[in-house]
Each structure stands twice: as structure tokens, then as C-alpha cells.
N, C-alpha and C positions, 0 to 999 in steps of 0.2 A: 503495502499499499504506499503511496506517496505522497509522504505527509509533506503539505505547504500549512500557509499559516490560514487559509479556510479550516481544517481539520483539525487547526491548532483550537483557532475558535469555538468549536463544535465540541472539542473535547473538554473546552474550559466550562461550556452552556451546559452540556453534563454533569459534569462535578458537580458542578452550583445547583443546578434544580433538582437532587439527589440528597444534597445540602436541606436547599426550601423545605422540601418533603417531611426531611427527616426534624426540621428545628419547626414548624408549623403547629400550632396548636391547634387548630379544625379541620373538619374536614376539606370544606372548602381550597383553603390553602395548601395539604394534602394534596387535593386532585388539582392543581395549578402546577404543584412541583413537577406530578407525575406526567402532564400534558408539554411543560416545556422538557424535558427529558424525551418524548417522545423526537420532538419535533427537530432535535439537537442529535438523539441517532441517526435519525435517516437518512440526513442528507450528510452523517458521519458514516456511513457505509456505503457511503456511490461513489464506486468506481467507476462508470461510464460502460460495463458491458451488461450483457445480457445475465448473469447472476446474480449481480446487485440486485439491478430493476429489480426482478423474481421477489428480491432476500425482503427488498424494500414492502414491496404489495401488501406482502405475509403478515411484514412483521407492522404495516400504518393502520389494514383489514383489525387484524387481533387485537390490538393492543385497543385502534379506537373504540370494539363491543365493548371492552373491559370500560373502557373509560364509561362510553355511554350510560353502561346498566348503573357506573359507581356515582355518576352526577344525578341521574334521575332518583336513587336511592340516598343521594341525600339531600337530595328539592325536598323528597318526598319525607323524610326524617324528621324536617325543619317545617312542616305542617301538620302532622300527627304524633308532638313531641311525648304526648300525656298517656298512650296506651301503650301496654308493655307486653301486648302479645306482637303487635306492627312494631314498635322497636326492635323485638327481635328478630322480627322479619325484613326488617330492611336490615341490619345489622347480616344478615346469613347472602343478603343481596350484595351486600359489601365486600365480604369474604370471597364471595362466588367470584366478583370483579374483581377481584387482587390475586388467584387462583388461575384466571385468564390472561392477567396477564405477566403472572410469571411465569407459565407453561408448566402448574400443575396436573399431575390427570386426578378426572380425566379430561380436562382442555388442554393437554400438552400437546395435541397433532401438528400447533402451526412450529412446534420450536427445532425436531429433524430437522422438517424442509427447511424451513429459514435459515438452519446453519450449515446444510451443507454448502449452502450458497457464499456462506462468505471465506474471508480467510483469515488466519491464523489471532491475529490478535482485534480483530470484531470478534472472534469464538470466545477468545477469553473474556472482553467485555461484556458481551451479553451473561456469561456463564457465572459471573463474580461482580464486577457491581452495578448491574442487572436486576441482581434479588434485593437488595440494600432496601430501598426504597418500599418498595410491598409490602419486603419480611416488616417493615419499623413499623408500616402504616396495619398489617394485620396484630401484630405484639403488640401494637394500641388498641385494636379490635375488642378483643380480649372476650370472644365470643369461639367458647372451648363446648361443641357440642360433636352429635354422632356424623355430623357431617362432614367436619375437621380429620375426624380421625377418619374416616372413610376414603377421605382424600389423603393422608398419609399411608393409610396402607395400599391406596389403587397404585401412589405415587414410585411405591418401594417396588411392585411388584412390576410394575408397569419399563419403569429405566430398568428389570432389569431383564426383563422377554424381549422386552424389545431392542434392545443393542446384540442376543444372542445372533439373528443369521443376517450383520451389516457387513460390510466391505469396505465402507467410508471410514474414515477413521472419524471425519468430525460425527457425523450421524449416532454413531458408539460414545463417544464422548457429551453428543446430546441426550442420547437418553442414560450414560453416565450421572449429567448435573439436573436432572430428572429425580434418581436415585437418591442420589446425598439431598435433593431437595426435602426429601421424607423427615433425613436425620436434621435436616432446618427445621422445619418447621416443626416437629413432636417435643420442644424444648423449648415454646410456646407456653405449651399449654402447662409445663412445672415450673413458671416464673425463672424460667436457668437461664444464662446467658447465650445463650444460641449466636452471640456474633466472636464468640470463642470459632465455634464448628465452619463457620462462614470467610476468617483471618487464615486457618489453618488450607482449608479446600483452595481458597486464592493460589496461596504461598505456593504450594503442589502442582494450580491447573497453571500458574506464570512460566514454572519450570518445564513443565509437559509440554505448553504451546512454545515455550520462545526453542524448544529443543525441536518439535515438528517442524516448526514456519526454519527453521534455520536451515536443517534440512532438504525444505519442500517437500516434504510427505502430506499426502490426503490420502489415499489407501493403502492395503495392509500389503498387494503383492507390492509396493513400495518399499516396504521394511526392510530388505539387504540390504541397507546398504552402504555397512561399514564393515572395515578389518579392523579397526583398534578397539584393542580388546576393553576398557575403562569407558568405551562410549557405551557398549552393547549393556552392560554390569549396570551404569551410571541409567540408562532409558529402562531398562526392566526391575530396578527398587525404584523406579519415579510410578511405572506405573502398578507394581506391588502396594507401593503407599498411598495412592490414588483409589486404589482397591481394598483400603483399610487393614494389610496386610501386617501380623506385626511383627518385625518387632517399630517397623517403620514407620517416618513422623504421622501421614497420615489414621493410623490405629490408635491414636491418642482421642483426638475429639468425639469419633466413637465411643470411644471406650467412660468420658464421661458422660455420654447422652444413655452406653447400658448401665453405668450406676446409679444418673437420677432415675430412671423407668423401673431399673428393681427399685429401688425405694420406694416409689410411688404404684410399684401393682399396677403397673402394664404389662404383665407377660408375654400377652398371647400375641401384642401390635409387636412387639417387642423380638420374640417367635420368628414372627413372619418378615421381620426386619432383618433380622440379621440371614435367616433362611438367602432371603435376595440378594445379600451383601454376598454373601458365597456363589448365586448363578452370575454374578458381575463378577468377580471374580476371574469367572470360563472366559469371560470374553475379553481378558486384558492378562491372559495368556495367550489368548488370541493373536494378541495384539505384541505378545514378544518371541512368543515360537517360527513364528520366520522369521527374524535374524538371529535366536540364539542354533535354530537348526541347519540353518543354512551359512556355508562360506561364501564371501562374496568378494571379489578382485576388483582392484580400482590401479587407472597410473600411478605410478609413482611421487608426482607432483600435487595429483588429488590428495592422497594420499599425507603428504604434509602437510596443505595448507590447510587439511580439515579443521584440522585437531587445532582445540581452542582448550589447551588443560587446564587454568585458572579455575573456566566452569565447570569444566565435567568435575573437578575435585571438591566445586564452592556449592556443589549441586549433592555431591554426593554425602558431606559433610553435614549437611541441610537435613536429609531426609533420615540419614544414618544418628539424628542427634536423638531423636526420643528416647534409648535406656540414657543416654549419657544426663537428658532431662533429670530419668525416673531416678539417679545415683543421686543428682547436687539435691532433689527435695528433702532428701534425706538427712540432709546434712541442717 
């Protein structure tokens, strides 16, 4: 993606609009922040080609539907503030609008299709920063009912099963994002600090998207890319880390959520989410196996120019930092 002054401006508005939503003290202010976010992200992903045009249309239509439902609910809430039954119904409608915006199941269909048409930088922003403002609104809503838990379970199952038959890495990471979304939503029901999960997830996705963008990899058959052993090992560790396998960094937020869920007696939901995570590990292993099991050859000048040893060892250190954090916490 060509970074010019326009892209930089839209990026600033994107960050500013999310801040507006987070700091707003009324529903209309939150809605306004989301609209500013929408209107800055659409030109941000524009690259003057067919794929970006398709992604822009998908994003605009899905986010507009969510915004319409949210604005309608806010206006209705102002009219019938005293009736408790209607107030609950309106909160439910706001929750549905947020789930459409964030791509939670059963309103997830736009997310994989859109991500298949973006580059890795745009995918990273969509999977991480774009989740923050809607999750804060969901946290402020504080409506924990059967539909909330239904969406959490559905996101967990859809995110794990949906990625099994994909060959596009972007679609696989989109379904992975839907699965991780369920792990971010469930702490909201327990008044837990869900943003810790989002921060660690963002760190893991930043490393993966940097790596895949640097190598220009978008599909499974492109993964036999390196003869450099450390590159292969770091990539494998990053994938297992985002899958939540101990002792890597990605297991830390899941560990926290599992402990809170056990203390809150959400055992059935926890069981479903853990089994779904095991399924996601299967397609992460599919993303590793072509590179581990095949030996690739390349020209000597390409081999020496492709190694960025500082970044490789830095990413390795971050992903292996969980045992170190655990040891330090005992002192």
C-alpha cells in the first residue's frame, strides 16, 4: 500500500474517531464516533483496483446496516425511556447493531469476504483497532442475556469450523479473528478487563501480518518460502502462539479468561470455547506444515538479502516471553 499524505490523514481520523467513541458519555456521541470511523476507513482501504472497490462496498453496506439499527434504537430509547420492557428490547437492538459492526456470529458473513480483498496492513487494522470502539460500546451497554451468550458460542464455533476448508490465509485469519472475538466478548459478562486480551492479540497479529506482508504471502501454496531455519521456526511459533498453545505468549490471555470463567461457573460455555480453540489449532498447523515438510531452494543473493535477523530474534523473544513473565511474577 502506498503511504501518502491522504492515507496518513485518514489514519489519524480513524484513531481520533475511535477515541471519540471511547470518551463519549451518550449514545449519540458513540454513534457519531463510529460514523467518523466508517467514513475514514473506507478511503483508507482504497487502492484504485477491483479488489479494494469490492472490499469498500462490503464494508460500507454492512456498517451502514449496523449504524441504521443503532441510530433507530437510540432515537426510540429517547421516546420511551420509562418502559423497562421496551428499554431492554432497545438495548438488545443496539447489541445486535454492534455485533453486525464487529463481525460477531451470526452476523459475520461480511468479514471473511472483505478481508480476502485487502492487503495485510489493512487486514491488521480491521482485525485489531476496528474492534476496540464497538467492544467498548458493548461493555457500556451491560446487557448480558441469552442472545449475548448465543453470539459468543456461535462466534467460537463458526470461527473454528469456517477456517478448516480455506486456502486463503486472509480468510483463515478472518475466521480466527471471529473465534478470538468470542474470547474478547465473554470477559464483558464477568466485568473483567477484556482489553488485556485485545492488546496481546494485537501484538501477535502485528508480528504475523508483518511477516506475511514482508514475504508477500496470501495463500497456503506460497508457504514454502524460506531455507532459513530461524525464519521457519519463528513463523511456526507465531502461529502456535495465536492459536493459544502453551507455553507461548498467546496462551496468556486465554489462561486469564479460563480462570475467570471457571470462577463464574460458565463451565459449559468454557468447554465449547476450548474445544473450538482446538479446531483452530488444526488450521494453524495447516499454515505451518507446508513450510516445515518441504525443503525450498532459492538463489544465493535472495537468501542473503531476505534475512532480517534482528526482527526474527525479536519476534522469537516476544512469543517465548510467557514462561519468563510467569517466573518474574513469583518474585
